[in-house]
DSSP file (Angstrom, degrees, kcal/mol; ACC not computed):
  #  RESIDUE AA STRUCTURE BP1 BP2  ACC     N-H-->O    O-->H-N    N-H-->O    O-->H-N    TCO  KAPPA ALPHA  PHI   PSI    X-CA   Y-CA   Z-CA
    1    1 A M              0   0    0      0, 0.0     2,-0.4     0, 0.0     0, 0.0   0.000 360.0 360.0 360.0 128.8   55.5   24.1 -165.7
    2    2 A Q        -     0   0    0      7,-0.0     2,-0.4     2,-0.0     9,-0.2  -0.920 360.0-164.5-111.7 137.0   58.1   26.9 -165.5
    3    3 A T  E     -A   10   0A   0      7,-2.3     7,-2.0    -2,-0.4     2,-0.6  -0.954  11.6-142.0-120.9 138.4   58.7   28.9 -162.4
    4    4 A T  E     -A    9   0A   0     -2,-0.4     2,-0.5     5,-0.2     5,-0.2  -0.879  17.3-178.2-101.7 123.1   60.6   32.2 -162.2
    5    5 A I  E >  S-A    8   0A   0      3,-1.9     3,-1.8    -2,-0.6    -2,-0.0  -0.953  75.1 -29.1-121.8 110.5   62.8   32.7 -159.2
    6    6 A E  T 3  S-     0   0    0     -2,-0.5    -1,-0.1     1,-0.3     3,-0.1   0.879 125.4 -47.3  49.9  46.9   64.5   36.1 -159.2
    7    7 A G  T 3  S+     0   0    0      1,-0.3    -1,-0.3     0, 0.0     2,-0.3   0.320 114.9 111.3  85.7  -8.4   64.5   36.4 -162.9
    8    8 A S  E <   -A    5   0A   0     -3,-1.8    -3,-1.9     2,-0.0     2,-0.5  -0.691  62.2-131.8 -97.2 153.6   65.9   32.8 -163.6
    9    9 A R  E     +A    4   0A   0     -2,-0.3     2,-0.4    -5,-0.2    -5,-0.2  -0.916  25.9 176.3-109.3 125.8   63.8   30.1 -165.3
   10   10 A Y  E     -A    3   0A   0     -7,-2.0    -7,-2.3    -2,-0.5     7,-0.0  -0.959  25.2-152.4-123.6 143.8   63.7   26.6 -163.8
   11   11 A K  S    S+     0   0    0     -2,-0.4     2,-0.1    -9,-0.2    -1,-0.1   0.707  75.4  80.1 -87.1 -21.2   61.6   23.7 -165.0
   12   12 A S  S    S-     0   0    0      1,-0.1    -9,-0.2    -9,-0.1    -2,-0.1  -0.437  91.6 -96.5 -85.0 160.9   61.4   22.1 -161.6
   13   13 A S     >  -     0   0    0     -2,-0.1     4,-2.5     1,-0.1     3,-0.3  -0.363  32.6-112.8 -72.9 156.0   59.0   23.1 -158.9
   14   14 A P  H  > S+     0   0    0      0, 0.0     4,-2.9     0, 0.0     5,-0.2   0.841 117.0  58.0 -57.8 -34.3   60.2   25.5 -156.1
   15   15 A K  H  > S+     0   0    0      2,-0.2     4,-1.8     1,-0.2     5,-0.1   0.925 110.0  42.6 -62.6 -44.2   59.9   22.7 -153.5
   16   16 A V  H  > S+     0   0    0     -3,-0.3     4,-2.4     2,-0.2    -1,-0.2   0.914 115.0  50.4 -67.4 -43.3   62.3   20.4 -155.5
   17   17 A L  H  X S+     0   0    0     -4,-2.5     4,-3.1     1,-0.2     5,-0.3   0.909 108.0  52.4 -62.8 -42.6   64.6   23.3 -156.2
   18   18 A L  H  X S+     0   0    0     -4,-2.9     4,-2.4     1,-0.2    -1,-0.2   0.913 110.7  47.8 -61.0 -42.4   64.8   24.3 -152.5
   19   19 A G  H  X S+     0   0    0     -4,-1.8     4,-2.5    -5,-0.2     5,-0.2   0.924 113.4  47.9 -62.8 -44.4   65.7   20.7 -151.5
   20   20 A F  H  X S+     0   0    0     -4,-2.4     4,-2.5     1,-0.2    -2,-0.2   0.940 113.8  45.9 -61.9 -48.2   68.3   20.5 -154.2
   21   21 A F  H  X S+     0   0    0     -4,-3.1     4,-2.6     1,-0.2    -1,-0.2   0.872 112.2  51.7 -65.4 -36.4   69.9   23.9 -153.3
   22   22 A K  H  X S+     0   0    0     -4,-2.4     4,-2.8    -5,-0.3    -1,-0.2   0.941 111.8  45.9 -65.3 -46.7   69.8   23.1 -149.6
   23   23 A R  H  X S+     0   0    0     -4,-2.5     4,-2.5     1,-0.2    -2,-0.2   0.915 113.1  50.8 -61.6 -41.9   71.6   19.7 -150.2
   24   24 A S  H  X S+     0   0    0     -4,-2.5     4,-2.1    -5,-0.2    -2,-0.2   0.928 112.3  46.2 -61.4 -45.8   74.1   21.4 -152.4
   25   25 A R  H  X S+     0   0    0     -4,-2.6     4,-2.7     1,-0.2    -2,-0.2   0.914 112.0  51.1 -62.9 -44.0   74.8   24.1 -149.8
   26   26 A D  H  X S+     0   0    0     -4,-2.8     4,-2.4     1,-0.2    -2,-0.2   0.889 110.0  49.4 -63.3 -39.3   75.1   21.5 -147.0
   27   27 A K  H  X S+     0   0    0     -4,-2.5     4,-2.5     2,-0.2    -1,-0.2   0.915 111.7  49.2 -64.0 -42.4   77.6   19.5 -149.1
   28   28 A W  H  X S+     0   0    0     -4,-2.1     4,-2.2     2,-0.2    -2,-0.2   0.916 112.0  47.9 -63.4 -43.6   79.6   22.6 -149.8
   29   29 A K  H  X S+     0   0    0     -4,-2.7     4,-2.5     2,-0.2    -2,-0.2   0.908 111.9  49.7 -64.7 -41.6   79.6   23.6 -146.1
   30   30 A Q  H  X S+     0   0    0     -4,-2.4     4,-2.6     2,-0.2     5,-0.2   0.918 110.7  49.8 -62.6 -44.0   80.7   20.1 -145.0
   31   31 A K  H  X S+     0   0    0     -4,-2.5     4,-2.4     1,-0.2    -1,-0.2   0.904 110.7  50.4 -61.2 -40.9   83.5   20.0 -147.6
   32   32 A C  H  X S+     0   0    0     -4,-2.2     4,-2.5     2,-0.2    -2,-0.2   0.924 110.5  49.1 -62.8 -45.3   84.6   23.4 -146.3
   33   33 A R  H  X S+     0   0    0     -4,-2.5     4,-2.4     2,-0.2    -2,-0.2   0.917 112.3  48.2 -60.3 -44.4   84.6   22.1 -142.7
   34   34 A E  H  X S+     0   0    0     -4,-2.6     4,-2.5     2,-0.2    -1,-0.2   0.910 112.3  48.4 -64.2 -42.5   86.6   19.0 -143.6
   35   35 A T  H  X S+     0   0    0     -4,-2.4     4,-2.6    -5,-0.2    -1,-0.2   0.903 111.1  50.9 -64.2 -41.0   89.1   21.1 -145.5
   36   36 A K  H  X S+     0   0    0     -4,-2.5     4,-2.2     2,-0.2    -2,-0.2   0.911 111.1  47.8 -62.7 -43.3   89.5   23.5 -142.6
   37   37 A A  H  X S+     0   0    0     -4,-2.4     4,-2.2     2,-0.2    -2,-0.2   0.906 112.5  49.1 -64.7 -41.8   90.0   20.6 -140.2
   38   38 A H  H  X S+     0   0    0     -4,-2.5     4,-2.6     2,-0.2    -2,-0.2   0.912 110.2  51.2 -64.2 -41.9   92.6   19.0 -142.5
   39   39 A L  H  X S+     0   0    0     -4,-2.6     4,-2.6     2,-0.2    -2,-0.2   0.903 109.3  50.4 -61.6 -42.1   94.4   22.4 -142.9
   40   40 A K  H  X S+     0   0    0     -4,-2.2     4,-2.4     2,-0.2    -1,-0.2   0.915 110.7  49.7 -62.6 -42.9   94.5   22.8 -139.1
   41   41 A L  H  X S+     0   0    0     -4,-2.2     4,-2.4     2,-0.2    -2,-0.2   0.922 111.8  47.9 -60.5 -45.9   96.0   19.3 -138.7
   42   42 A V  H  X S+     0   0    0     -4,-2.6     4,-2.6     1,-0.2    -2,-0.2   0.900 111.2  50.8 -64.5 -41.2   98.6   20.0 -141.4
   43   43 A K  H  X S+     0   0    0     -4,-2.6     4,-2.4     2,-0.2    -1,-0.2   0.915 111.1  48.5 -62.9 -42.3   99.6   23.3 -139.8
   44   44 A N  H  X S+     0   0    0     -4,-2.4     4,-2.2     2,-0.2    -2,-0.2   0.912 112.2  48.4 -64.1 -42.1  100.0   21.7 -136.4
   45   45 A Q  H  X S+     0   0    0     -4,-2.4     4,-2.5     2,-0.2    -2,-0.2   0.911 111.1  50.9 -63.7 -41.4  102.1   18.9 -137.8
   46   46 A N  H  X S+     0   0    0     -4,-2.6     4,-2.6     1,-0.2    -2,-0.2   0.917 109.6  50.2 -61.3 -44.2  104.2   21.4 -139.7
   47   47 A R  H  X S+     0   0    0     -4,-2.4     4,-2.2     1,-0.2    -1,-0.2   0.905 111.4  48.9 -61.1 -42.4  104.7   23.4 -136.4
   48   48 A A  H  X S+     0   0    0     -4,-2.2     4,-2.4     2,-0.2    -2,-0.2   0.900 111.1  49.7 -65.8 -40.9  105.7   20.2 -134.6
   49   49 A V  H  X S+     0   0    0     -4,-2.5     4,-2.8     2,-0.2    -2,-0.2   0.917 111.3  49.0 -64.9 -42.7  108.2   19.2 -137.3
   50   50 A E  H  X S+     0   0    0     -4,-2.6     4,-2.5     2,-0.2    -2,-0.2   0.902 111.3  49.7 -63.5 -40.4  109.8   22.7 -137.3
   51   51 A K  H  X S+     0   0    0     -4,-2.2     4,-2.1     2,-0.2    -2,-0.2   0.926 113.0  46.7 -63.4 -44.6  110.1   22.6 -133.5
   52   52 A S  H  X S+     0   0    0     -4,-2.4     4,-2.5     2,-0.2    -2,-0.2   0.913 111.9  51.1 -62.9 -43.9  111.7   19.2 -133.7
   53   53 A R  H  X S+     0   0    0     -4,-2.8     4,-2.5     1,-0.2    -2,-0.2   0.912 110.0  49.2 -61.6 -44.0  114.1   20.3 -136.5
   54   54 A D  H  X S+     0   0    0     -4,-2.5     4,-2.3     1,-0.2    -1,-0.2   0.898 110.2  52.0 -62.2 -40.4  115.1   23.4 -134.5
   55   55 A S  H  X S+     0   0    0     -4,-2.1     4,-2.2     1,-0.2    -2,-0.2   0.920 111.0  46.8 -62.2 -44.0  115.8   21.2 -131.5
   56   56 A W  H  X S+     0   0    0     -4,-2.5     4,-2.7     2,-0.2    -2,-0.2   0.888 109.8  53.6 -66.9 -38.4  117.9   18.8 -133.5
   57   57 A R  H  X S+     0   0    0     -4,-2.5     4,-2.4     2,-0.2    -1,-0.2   0.928 109.7  48.2 -61.1 -44.2  119.9   21.7 -135.1
   58   58 A T  H  X S+     0   0    0     -4,-2.3     4,-2.2     1,-0.2    -2,-0.2   0.922 112.1  49.5 -61.1 -44.4  120.6   23.1 -131.6
   59   59 A R  H  X S+     0   0    0     -4,-2.2     4,-2.4     1,-0.2    -2,-0.2   0.909 110.5  50.1 -62.1 -43.0  121.8   19.6 -130.5
   60   60 A V  H  X S+     0   0    0     -4,-2.7     4,-2.8     1,-0.2     5,-0.2   0.916 109.8  50.7 -63.3 -43.4  124.0   19.2 -133.5
   61   61 A K  H  X S+     0   0    0     -4,-2.4     4,-2.2     1,-0.2    -1,-0.2   0.909 110.7  49.5 -61.7 -41.6  125.6   22.6 -133.0
   62   62 A E  H  X S+     0   0    0     -4,-2.2     4,-2.2     1,-0.2    -1,-0.2   0.923 113.0  46.6 -62.0 -44.5  126.3   21.7 -129.3
   63   63 A L  H  X S+     0   0    0     -4,-2.4     4,-2.5     2,-0.2    -2,-0.2   0.881 110.8  51.9 -68.1 -38.0  127.8   18.4 -130.3
   64   64 A E  H  X S+     0   0    0     -4,-2.8     4,-2.4     2,-0.2    -1,-0.2   0.908 110.1  49.9 -63.1 -40.6  130.0   19.9 -133.0
   65   65 A S  H  X S+     0   0    0     -4,-2.2     4,-2.3    -5,-0.2    -2,-0.2   0.915 110.9  49.0 -62.3 -43.1  131.2   22.5 -130.5
   66   66 A E  H  X S+     0   0    0     -4,-2.2     4,-2.5     2,-0.2    -2,-0.2   0.899 109.8  51.8 -64.4 -40.4  132.1   19.7 -128.1
   67   67 A V  H  X S+     0   0    0     -4,-2.5     4,-2.5     2,-0.2    -2,-0.2   0.926 110.1  48.8 -61.8 -45.2  133.9   17.7 -130.8
   68   68 A Q  H  X S+     0   0    0     -4,-2.4     4,-2.3     1,-0.2    -2,-0.2   0.916 111.1  50.4 -61.2 -43.2  136.0   20.8 -131.7
   69   69 A H  H  X S+     0   0    0     -4,-2.3     4,-2.2     1,-0.2    -2,-0.2   0.921 112.3  46.6 -60.9 -45.2  136.8   21.3 -128.1
   70   70 A L  H  X S+     0   0    0     -4,-2.5     4,-2.4     1,-0.2    -1,-0.2   0.858 110.3  53.2 -67.1 -35.5  137.9   17.7 -127.6
   71   71 A Q  H  X S+     0   0    0     -4,-2.5     4,-2.6     2,-0.2    -1,-0.2   0.900 108.9  49.6 -66.0 -39.7  139.9   17.8 -130.8
   72   72 A R  H  X S+     0   0    0     -4,-2.3     4,-2.6     2,-0.2    -2,-0.2   0.924 111.0  49.6 -63.2 -43.6  141.8   20.9 -129.5
   73   73 A E  H  X S+     0   0    0     -4,-2.2     4,-2.3     2,-0.2    -2,-0.2   0.919 111.9  48.3 -61.1 -43.0  142.5   19.1 -126.2
   74   74 A L  H  X S+     0   0    0     -4,-2.4     4,-2.1     2,-0.2    -2,-0.2   0.914 111.1  50.1 -63.3 -43.4  143.8   16.0 -128.1
   75   75 A A  H  X S+     0   0    0     -4,-2.6     4,-2.1     1,-0.2    -2,-0.2   0.901 110.7  50.4 -62.9 -40.6  146.0   18.2 -130.3
   76   76 A E  H  X S+     0   0    0     -4,-2.6     4,-1.9     1,-0.2    -2,-0.2   0.904 110.1  49.8 -63.3 -41.8  147.4   20.0 -127.2
   77   77 A Q  H  < S+     0   0    0     -4,-2.3     4,-0.4     1,-0.2    -1,-0.2   0.871 111.4  49.4 -66.4 -36.0  148.1   16.7 -125.5
   78   78 A K  H >< S+     0   0    0     -4,-2.1     3,-0.6     1,-0.2    -1,-0.2   0.904 113.3  45.1 -68.7 -40.9  149.9   15.4 -128.6
   79   79 A C  H 3< S+     0   0    0     -4,-2.1    -2,-0.2     1,-0.2    -1,-0.2   0.821 115.4  46.6 -75.8 -29.2  152.1   18.4 -129.0
   80   80 A C  T 3< S+     0   0    0     -4,-1.9    -1,-0.2    -5,-0.2    -2,-0.2   0.397  83.8 117.7 -94.1   2.2  153.0   18.7 -125.3
   81   81 A R    <         0   0    0     -3,-0.6    -3,-0.0    -4,-0.4    -4,-0.0  -0.487 360.0 360.0 -71.5 135.9  153.9   15.0 -124.9
   82   82 A P              0   0    0      0, 0.0    -1,-0.1     0, 0.0    -4,-0.0   0.493 360.0 360.0 -76.7 360.0  157.5   14.3 -124.0
């Protein structure tokens, strides 16, 4: 038995085809939902890593500045020593 659905020819009955297409659509939608959730997780992790990295960069710059200041003080004490 051949059935025509919108100009296409299928050998299976419409009931079987509807079930197949519904399952196919549901799998596709589930895959899309899972991918979307994973993408959101990755974006959040990326944002957290960038925030942490920026925090560490700021801390390093502060410490480098402090080291330079202490080195200048040490150099001044050495040159001014009697």
